[in-house]
C-alpha positions as CSV (number, residue, x, y, z in Angstrom):
1,M,34.6,24.8,4.8
2,S,36.4,28.0,4.1
3,N,39.1,29.3,6.4
4,T,37.7,32.6,7.2
5,I,37.9,34.4,10.3
6,G,35.8,32.9,13.2
7,S,35.7,29.7,11.5
8,K,34.0,26.6,13.5
9,I,34.1,22.7,12.6
10,K,32.7,19.9,14.1
11,I,34.7,16.7,14.6
12,A,33.6,13.4,16.1
13,L,35.9,11.0,17.4
14,A,34.3,7.5,16.7
15,G,35.6,4.1,16.3
16,N,36.0,0.5,18.3
17,P,36.2,0.3,21.6
18,N,39.4,1.1,23.6
19,A,41.0,2.6,20.7
20,G,42.2,5.8,22.4
21,K,39.4,8.1,21.1
22,T,39.4,9.5,24.5
23,T,43.3,10.0,25.1
24,I,43.0,11.8,21.9
25,F,40.2,13.9,23.0
26,N,41.8,14.9,26.5
27,K,45.0,16.0,25.0
28,L,43.3,18.2,22.3
29,V,40.5,19.9,24.3
30,G,42.6,19.6,27.6
31,A,40.2,17.7,29.7
32,H,40.9,14.9,32.0
33,Q,38.2,12.3,31.0
34,H,38.6,8.9,32.7
35,V,40.5,6.0,30.5
36,G,40.9,2.7,31.0
37,N,42.8,-0.4,29.2
38,Y,39.6,-2.2,28.5
39,P,36.6,-1.3,26.6
40,G,33.4,0.8,28.2
41,V,34.8,3.4,30.0
42,T,33.1,6.3,27.8
43,V,29.3,5.5,28.2
44,E,28.0,8.8,26.8
45,K,28.9,11.7,24.2
46,V,31.6,14.1,26.1
47,Q,32.0,17.7,23.9
48,G,34.7,20.0,24.2
49,T,36.7,22.7,22.1
50,C,40.2,23.7,20.9
51,H,41.3,26.5,19.1
52,H,43.8,26.9,16.7
53,G,44.4,30.8,15.5
54,S,40.8,31.9,14.3
55,L,39.5,28.3,13.9
56,E,37.3,26.6,16.8
57,M,36.7,23.0,16.6
58,L,34.3,21.3,18.8
59,F,35.2,17.8,19.4
60,T,32.8,15.1,20.4
61,D,34.0,11.9,22.2
62,L,31.9,8.8,21.5
63,P,31.5,5.6,23.1
64,G,33.1,3.0,21.1
65,T,31.0,0.7,18.4
66,Y,31.8,-1.9,16.3
67,S,28.8,-1.5,14.2
68,L,26.0,1.1,13.5
69,N,23.4,-1.6,14.4
70,A,23.8,-0.8,18.2
71,T,23.3,-3.8,20.3
72,S,23.8,-1.6,23.5
73,P,22.7,1.8,25.2
74,E,26.6,3.3,24.3
75,E,26.6,2.1,20.8
76,A,23.1,3.7,20.4
77,V,24.5,6.9,21.6
78,S,27.3,6.7,19.1
79,R,24.8,5.4,16.1
80,D,22.3,8.5,16.9
81,F,25.1,11.2,17.1
82,I,26.3,9.9,13.6
83,Y,23.2,9.5,11.9
84,H,21.5,12.7,13.3
85,E,24.3,15.5,14.1
86,T,24.4,18.0,11.5
87,P,28.4,18.6,10.2
């Protein structure tokens, strides 16, 4: 990735449930997605952008997962994004 004018990068916020991914997402993109002190609040992917100079960053907040062997619909959303989304 070169730092040329108009550069775009994609960043996925992935990790365990209730680890603070949505809190970070909200701060970075200025969103107001619901957060809770319990797992299972984020159940589908949410995207938002942030700009820094000429750089555009597309953040994707994914549901929490303990494994890529999905056992719930939320984990399947995360797994499918990680496996199939082009960086």
